[in-house]
N, C-alpha and C positions, 0 to 999 in steps of 0.2 A: 440218681436222678431216673425219676419214671420214665418210660418210654412208654410208647402205643403200643402193642403189637395187634389189637385186633382191629375190625371195622366197624368198633362201635363209635367211632369218631370221626368217618369218613363219609363224606357227603359224597355221594352220585350221582351225578346228574343226568339223567335217562337220555338215549338216545334220541331226536326230536328229527330225525330226516336227517341231519346236517350230514354224516357218515361219521361220526365219531363219538365217542361218551369219553368223560369228565371225570374226575374223581379229586375233590379235594379234599384234604388232610388238615385236620385243626391244630395249629401252631403250640408249641408249649410255651407256657409265659417265658421260662427262661429266655428263649430266643426271641420274644417280641424287642422288633423296633433294629432286628438284625435278619431275619425272614420273611420276607413278604407273603410267601405264599409256597405250600407244597402239592403239588397234584400229581394224577397221573392221565396219562391220555395215551388213547387204544381207537383206531379209524376200523370200522366195521363194513366199508363197501369199497368195494374195488373199482373209485374212480378218481379224479384227480379234486384234489381241495388247495385250494386258493386263501392266504391267509394275509392280512397286513398288520405286524406289529407297531404302533405309531410309537414316537421319540418317549420314554419314561424314566423315571429313575430306579429302575430294576436291571439286576445282572444277573441274570439267569445262567443255570445248569444244568444241562441236560444229558440225561444216562438214557442212551436207547438201548432197546430190544428187538428191534425191526428194520426197516427199511429207514434209508438216510431219509433227510427232508434237501429239499434243493431251497437256496436262502442266499437273498443278496442284499444289500444297506443302497435304498434310494433307486430301485429300479428291480425290472422281475428279473430273476435268476436265471442261468443259462442251466442246460442239463449235467455240464461236466461240476457245476458249482454246487456239489452235494457233501453234506453233515449228519451225521450221527449223532456221536455222542460230542457237545462241545461245549463252550461258553461263548459267550457277548458282553464286552463291554457297555458303558454307556453309549449310544449313536444318539446324533443331532437329528435324524431324518428317521423316514418310516422304513422298517423293513420288511421285507415281501418275503413270503413263505409258498413253497408248492410242495404237495405232496401226492403219491398216487396212490393211495389206501392201506398202503402195510405198517404207517408209521406205529410206535408202541414205545415208551419212554415215561419216564419219570424228571418231573422238571423240577427245581428248586429255586425260589426267587430270594435273590439276597437282596436289599438293599444294601446304598455303595457304602455304609457305615460295616455294613456284616460284610460283604466282601473283600474289604480289606483284613481285616480280621482272616476271614476263610483263606483267600491265598496266599496271605504272608506277601504281597510282592507290591511295587510301585502300579497302581491302577491304570494312569494313562496308556501301561503296557499293552491293555485290551481294550481303549479306548477305541470306538471306531472300528471295532475287528471282530471277527468272530474266529475262536482256537479253537481245533481239534484237542481235547482231553490229553492225547495221548503226547503234544506238542509242549504239554506243561510239566511231563517229566515229576509227578507229583505221586507215591507213592500209597498214598492216601485213598486221592480220588479212582487212582487205577483198581488199588483192592476193593473199592466200592463198587465202582463198574462187573468187576468179578462176581462178589455176592450179590448184587442187585440180582444181574442176569440169569442165577441159579435158580431163584427165589421165584414161584408164584404166586405167593398171597399177596393182596396190596399192603394189607394192613402190616406185615412181613416187612414188605417193602420200603415200608415210610417207616416201620420201627429203624431197620438197619440204616436208613437214611440221618436220620436223629442220631444215632449213635455215633457216626461217623462225624456228622457236623458239630456233636455239643464241643466235644475239646477244644478244638478252634476258635469255635465262637464265645466261649463263656471264658476260655481262660488265656487266648492270643493274643499279640499285642495289637489292641487298635488304634483310631485314629486317636490323634490326640486331642485332648479334656477343649482346648480352642476351636479348633476343626469340627470338631463334633456339636459345639457348640450353635455356632456359625452354620453350619449345613442343617442343624435344625430348626435355627432362627428361620432359614431362608424357606423352610418346608410349611412352620408353624404358619407364614403370613403368606400362604400360596405365592409364594415369589414378590411378594409386595416389600420384604424388608430392601432400604437402603445398602447397596452392597461398600456403598463409601463409608456409611454408620458403622457399619458391623466391622469394620476395619479398624476404626477410629476407637471403637469399644476396648478392640483388642491391642490395640498400640500399635497396630502392624500398618504397613504399608498396605496399598493394592494391590499393586505387583506381588509384595510376600505371600498376601492372602493367595491371591491366583495362582500362585508357584505350590503352596503349602495344598491348597485343592488340588491341582492337577497331579499331586503324589499321592496323594490319601482319598480324596473322591472320583477321581478320571476325569474332571472336567474342572472349569473356573468357577465361581460363586454366579457369575453374571450367568451363562449358559444352565447352571441347573436351575437360577431362579427363574428364566425363560422358560425352563422344561414342567417347570412347579405349577407356574401360569396357567400355562396348557391344559397340565391335566389337572387342574381346578377346574378350569373350563369344560372339559371333558365331564369330570364330577358331577356337575352341576345340569350339565346337557341333561347327563344320564337317568339324574334325579328329577327331574324337573322342575328345578328351581328356574325363578327366572320367569320375565314373561317373554321367552326371544330369543333373539344370539345378540340382540341389540343390547340386551338388558343383561345379558353374560357380559359379554366384552367391559360392560362399565362397570362390573359386580368386579370382577378382576381384574379391571386397572389396565386395561385395551387404550390407547386412544380414540378409535371408536370401531364399527362393524367392521372395517375394511381391512381395520390393523388386525383383529380376529381372524380374519377371512385369509391374511398372508400367512397367518402362522401355523392353521390348520392347513395349508396348501403345504408347508416350509416341513411339517413336523407328523403331520400325519399322512400325505400324500393324495388328501381329499380335501372339497371344502365341507365347511360344517355339515350343511346335508346330508353331504354322498358319506360322509363318514357316522353320521346317526344314522342313518338309513342300511348302514353295512355296506356302503359301496365302494 
């Protein structure tokens, strides 16, 4: 398997006054569908930085070489809520993040299907939680943390991350074929697929489908569909698709614009306009 030890496939996003530099690494083909993004992050200005991560179908793994983040779900974090190297399961609300100019890390964003392979544990154990990597008692992750911390080349860091992930993600025990199909069906339809029809297609009860999703994905299919619909609305707005929020609401299957606004308040912690403005 070919690794990528150079910076040739690393996209560097120049500092634009925001106080940090972001590097994006190309995902190797064999990790497609299992890893959504591999990136490097380094803060360059000694000042407070606040960010909000909206609800998404991503399970991040953060390996830190710098100061920890202050982080909390659905509210502003307290100064004592500090996490350096950690992972977080799927969340049903926004995650508030605060740092003070010294953060420096690699972030590996797994899809739920990839996360189940990588962690090898029931995904509901991580749902709505942020967990120190040390608390996972995982030798592979602990070893990766040490090697990445000793490396100064971003290209080599990304190569090491690939090398650590590949065996688990390619050969590890993944979700059942039925759950993987159901999950992809929900994503492909932007959350529009009927959960009852999916259960019927699998010859499962809705209760059994929900139980399997909680085990292998981390949340029930109804919540996955809700986040998928919300993420589709975000993508449409970011891409300039649709003629305003009412048009986006209709295209994404919301009852009306007011319904979309309520979903943004719950999943982004902001109105659609405030989210789009970065507020």
